C-alpha positions in Angstrom: 47.9 -3.7 18.8 48.8 -7.4 18.7 51.1 -9.2 21.2 54.8 -8.8 20.3 56.5 -12.3 20.5 60.0 -10.8 20.4 59.2 -8.3 23.1 57.6 -11.1 25.2 60.7 -13.3 24.8 62.9 -10.5 26.0 60.6 -9.9 29.0 60.7 -13.5 30.0 64.4 -13.8 29.5 64.8 -11.2 32.2 61.9 -12.6 34.4 62.9 -16.3 34.3 65.3 -16.4 37.3 62.9 -14.9 39.7 59.5 -15.6 38.1 58.3 -18.2 40.6 59.1 -16.0 43.5 57.5 -12.9 42.0 54.3 -14.7 41.1 53.9 -16.8 44.3 50.7 -14.9 45.2 48.8 -16.5 42.2 49.6 -20.1 43.3 46.2 -20.6 44.8 44.2 -19.5 41.7 46.5 -21.7 39.5 45.6 -24.6 41.8 41.9 -23.8 41.2 42.3 -23.9 37.4 44.1 -27.2 37.5 41.4 -28.7 39.7 38.8 -27.3 37.3 40.2 -29.6 34.5 38.8 -32.6 36.4 41.8 -34.7 35.2 41.6 -38.5 35.2 44.2 -41.2 35.2 45.6 -42.0 31.7 44.8 -38.6 30.1 47.0 -36.3 28.1 47.2 -32.9 29.8 48.6 -29.9 27.9 50.1 -26.9 29.7 49.9 -24.2 27.0 52.6 -21.6 27.6 54.0 -23.6 30.5 56.7 -21.0 31.5 58.8 -22.3 34.4 56.6 -25.4 34.7 55.0 -24.6 38.1 51.9 -26.6 37.0 53.7 -29.6 35.4 54.1 -31.9 38.4 50.6 -31.0 39.6 49.2 -32.1 36.3 51.4 -35.2 36.2 50.2 -36.4 39.6 46.6 -36.1 38.5 46.9 -38.1 35.2 49.2 -40.7 36.8 51.9 -43.0 35.4 49.6 -44.1 32.5 49.0 -40.5 31.4 51.1 -37.8 29.8 51.8 -34.1 30.3 53.0 -31.9 27.5 54.2 -28.3 28.0 55.3 -25.8 25.5 56.7 -22.3 25.7 58.6 -19.8 23.4 61.1 -18.8 26.1 64.2 -20.9 26.3 65.0 -19.4 29.6 61.7 -20.3 31.1 61.8 -23.8 29.6 65.3 -24.4 31.2 63.7 -24.1 34.6 60.7 -26.2 33.5 63.0 -29.0 32.4 64.4 -29.2 35.9 60.9 -29.6 37.2 60.0 -32.1 34.6 62.9 -34.4 35.6 61.6 -34.6 39.1 57.9 -34.7 38.4 55.9 -37.5 40.0 53.3 -39.4 38.1 53.1 -39.0 34.3 56.1 -38.5 32.0 56.5 -34.8 30.9 57.4 -33.7 27.4 58.5 -30.1 26.9 58.5 -28.3 23.5 60.2 -25.1 22.6 57.6 -23.4 20.4 55.1 -20.5 20.2 51.4 -21.4 20.4 50.7 -20.6 16.8 53.4 -23.0 15.6 53.5 -25.8 18.2 52.9 -29.4 17.0 51.9 -32.0 19.5 52.7 -35.7 19.3 49.5 -36.7 21.0 46.0 -35.0 21.1 45.3 -33.4 24.4 42.4 -34.5 26.6 42.7 -31.4 28.7 44.3 -28.0 28.2 45.5 -25.5 30.8 46.0 -21.8 29.9 47.7 -20.4 33.0 48.6 -16.7 32.9 49.0 -16.6 29.1 47.2 -13.4 28.2 49.1 -12.7 25.0 48.4 -16.3 23.8 44.7 -16.0 24.6 44.4 -12.8 22.6 45.7 -14.5 19.4 43.2 -16.4 17.2 46.1 -18.1 15.4 47.5 -19.4 18.6 44.2 -20.5 20.0 43.1 -22.2 16.8 46.4 -24.1 16.5 46.3 -25.4 20.1 42.6 -26.2 20.2 42.6 -28.1 16.9 45.1 -30.5 18.5 42.7 -31.5 21.2 40.2 -34.3 21.2 36.6 -33.2 20.8 35.1 -32.4 24.2 38.6 -31.9 25.8 38.3 -29.9 29.0 39.8 -26.5 29.0 40.6 -24.3 32.0 42.1 -20.8 31.8 43.3 -18.4 34.5 45.0 -15.1 34.6 44.6 -11.4 35.4 41.8 -9.1 34.3 40.7 -5.6 35.1 38.6 -4.8 38.1 35.3 -3.1 37.5 35.7 0.0 35.3 34.9 2.4 38.1 37.9 1.1 40.1 40.2 2.9 37.6 43.0 3.7 40.0 43.4 -0.1 40.7 43.3 -0.8 37.0 46.0 1.8 36.3 48.2 0.1 38.9 47.3 -3.3 37.4 48.6 -2.3 34.0 51.7 -0.7 35.5 52.6 -3.8 37.5 51.9 -6.3 34.7 53.6 -4.5 31.8 56.6 -6.8 32.3 54.4 -9.9 31.7 51.9 -8.7 29.1 52.8 -7.0 25.8 49.2 -6.3 24.7 46.5 -5.2 27.1 43.7 -5.4 24.5 40.8 -7.3 26.0 42.1 -7.0 29.5 38.6 -6.4 30.8 37.6 -9.9 29.6 40.7 -11.9 28.5 38.7 -15.0 27.9 36.4 -13.5 25.2 38.2 -15.1 22.2 38.6 -18.5 23.9 34.9 -18.5 24.7 34.1 -18.5 20.9 35.7 -21.9 20.5 34.3 -23.7 23.5 31.0 -25.3 24.6 29.7 -25.1 28.2 31.8 -22.0 28.8 31.7 -20.5 32.2 33.8 -17.8 34.0 34.2 -17.5 37.7 35.3 -14.0 38.7 33.9 -10.7 40.1 34.2 -6.9 39.9 36.4 -6.7 43.0 39.0 -9.3 41.9 41.8 -9.2 39.3 41.7 -13.0 38.9 39.4 -15.4 37.0 39.0 -19.1 36.2 37.3 -19.9 32.9 36.3 -23.4 31.8 34.7 -25.1 28.9 35.0 -28.0 26.4 36.5 -28.0 22.9 33.8 -27.9 20.3 33.7 -30.9 17.9 34.7 -29.8 14.5 35.5 -26.3 15.7 
């Protein structure tokens, strides 16, 4: 089963007003993913599927006034909240685009790409290929999200699916959500473990890939 964009849009229309509060427990792992990008002043940072924009000002501070932050999301409701954040962001200017990952067109190639809790996006080759082809060769990529615990912890995995069904429309690949992304990157590495539902995956965009 493929991710359902219309279903996802409806989910996030309902989630947008309280999304930041309901996801506050993942703030620390999102911070780790941002740090893993190793951003430098003057770079262009892309927040793929930026949602309410929790990561935008954190990216903007790291790339500084000479840099640029771009975010896109298919949900108008989530972007409306992100726009408020973008207006008050310190550091780099922030550009927001209403688009799905497979359709988005960037005005500048990305030096770094963040995929933060974008499971449906990361399970779509069309989405990944469109985003990654708009990055400079060697661009740093960091991804974070939720995955299954070890298989033998099946009660926890059952609860995980139940609690995430409002955020994810396709649980295919939930045991290793990064597996498609890994095919497009060099120096790929995943930091996770059997007793955690979180992961941080990193790599660099392959030249010509």
